[in-house]
C-alpha positions in Angstrom: 12.6 13.3 -26.9 9.7 14.1 -29.0 10.1 10.9 -31.2 10.3 8.4 -27.9 7.2 10.3 -26.5 5.4 9.3 -30.0 6.6 5.1 -29.4 4.7 5.1 -25.9 1.7 7.3 -26.2 -0.2 4.0 -26.9 -0.8 1.9 -23.6 -0.2 -1.7 -24.4 -3.0 -3.8 -23.5 -2.6 -3.8 -19.7 -1.2 -0.8 -19.4 -3.3 2.0 -17.2 -2.1 4.7 -19.7 1.2 5.6 -21.9 4.7 4.7 -21.3 7.5 7.5 -19.3 10.9 9.2 -21.7 13.5 8.5 -19.1 16.5 10.4 -19.8 19.8 9.5 -18.6 22.2 12.4 -17.8 25.7 12.3 -17.2 27.9 13.8 -14.5 30.5 14.2 -15.8 32.1 17.6 -17.3 32.9 17.3 -21.0 35.0 18.6 -23.3 35.2 21.8 -24.1 33.3 23.1 -21.4 34.0 21.9 -17.9 31.8 24.3 -16.1 28.8 22.3 -17.8 28.1 19.4 -15.6 25.6 16.7 -14.5 23.1 19.3 -12.5 23.7 22.3 -15.3 23.0 19.6 -18.3 20.2 18.2 -16.3 18.6 22.6 -16.3 19.0 22.0 -20.1 17.4 19.3 -20.6 14.2 20.7 -18.4 14.1 23.7 -21.2 13.6 21.2 -23.4 10.7 19.6 -21.9 9.5 22.9 -20.5 8.5 23.3 -24.2 6.5 20.3 -24.6 2.5 19.7 -23.7 2.0 19.7 -20.7 0.7 16.1 -20.9 4.2 15.2 -22.4 5.9 16.9 -19.7 4.5 14.4 -17.3 5.9 11.6 -18.4 9.4 12.7 -19.1 11.8 11.7 -16.2 15.1 13.5 -16.2 17.7 11.5 -13.9 21.0 12.4 -12.8 23.5 9.4 -12.9 24.4 8.6 -9.6 27.3 6.0 -11.5 30.1 7.6 -13.8 28.1 6.1 -17.3 24.3 7.2 -17.2 24.4 4.1 -19.1 24.9 1.8 -16.4 22.6 3.6 -14.3 20.1 3.1 -16.9 20.6 -0.6 -16.9 20.4 -1.2 -13.1 17.4 1.2 -13.4 15.8 -1.4 -16.5 16.8 -4.7 -14.2 15.2 -3.3 -10.7 11.7 -2.1 -11.8 11.3 -4.4 -15.2 8.5 -7.1 -15.1 8.5 -10.0 -17.7 6.6 -8.1 -21.0 7.8 -5.0 -20.2 9.5 -2.7 -23.6 12.4 -0.2 -22.8 13.6 1.3 -25.9 17.2 2.4 -25.9 18.4 5.4 -28.2 21.6 6.2 -30.1 21.9 8.5 -32.8 22.8 7.6 -36.0 26.7 8.6 -35.2 26.9 6.2 -32.7 25.1 3.5 -34.1 28.0 0.8 -34.0 28.4 1.6 -30.3 28.0 -1.4 -27.8 27.3 0.5 -24.9 23.8 -0.9 -24.2 25.5 -4.7 -24.7 24.5 -5.3 -21.1 20.8 -5.1 -21.4 20.8 -8.4 -23.3 20.8 -9.9 -19.5 17.6 -8.6 -19.2 16.1 -10.8 -21.9 14.3 -12.9 -19.4 12.5 -10.6 -17.7 11.6 -7.7 -20.1 12.3 -6.6 -24.0 14.5 -4.0 -25.0 15.0 -2.4 -29.1 17.3 -0.1 -29.4 17.2 2.6 -32.2 18.9 4.3 -34.3 17.5 7.5 -34.7 18.3 8.5 -38.5 18.8 12.2 -38.9 20.6 13.3 -36.0 24.0 12.5 -37.2 24.5 16.3 -36.7 22.9 16.8 -33.2 25.8 15.6 -30.7 26.1 17.6 -27.2 30.1 18.2 -27.6 28.9 20.2 -31.0 26.7 22.5 -28.8 29.6 22.6 -26.1 32.1 23.8 -29.4 29.5 26.4 -30.4 29.3 27.6 -26.9 32.9 28.3 -26.3 33.2 29.6 -29.9 30.6 32.3 -28.2 28.7 31.3 -32.1 25.1 31.9 -31.0 23.2 31.3 -33.9 24.8 27.8 -34.2 24.1 27.1 -30.4 20.6 28.4 -30.9 20.2 25.2 -33.8 20.3 22.9 -31.5 18.0 23.9 -29.4 13.8 23.0 -30.0 12.3 25.5 -32.3 9.2 25.5 -30.1 11.6 27.3 -27.1 10.7 31.0 -27.0 13.7 33.2 -27.4 13.8 34.8 -24.3 14.5 31.0 -22.8 17.2 30.5 -25.7 18.5 33.8 -24.6 18.2 33.1 -20.9 20.3 29.7 -21.6 22.7 31.5 -23.7 23.6 33.5 -20.8 23.8 31.0 -18.0 26.3 28.3 -20.5 28.4 30.8 -22.0 30.8 31.8 -19.2 30.4 28.2 -18.2 32.4 27.9 -21.7 35.5 30.1 -21.2 37.9 30.1 -24.2 41.1 28.7 -23.3 44.4 30.4 -22.8 47.0 31.0 -24.8 50.5 29.2 -23.3 
């Protein structure tokens, strides 16, 4: 999110101001914490956004996907609002570098430009790993996934909210 805010900070010719960063969030609960669904994930993202300056907070938009895939929602959004000359940056972690989830964006080529960015150094940043830490009760490991600027009270608030949503599986 911070890297994209930097990439879109400088207005392009004809723009009235810096660009926006849209984060499309899946509604679907994910293993190993079926209690963490889209609305809960959006609250976690909002806690991340709250660590930004007021100016940057205004440039971030959290969008809860109405479709099964947030990528489908992002594509529909870009197709609907894009104009010639617009630029869309599509982000992947290095862990997902070979994933073809953004292939549909190629059809925007007559309307807008897009770039897929692979963010190096984010191989270990995966929400599944965060959920595993929560489920295992590893608070310190969970905290590693949170912005360093986040206040201790906010970290604890998230932990207390998310921990009950990741109940340990019962022995069979």
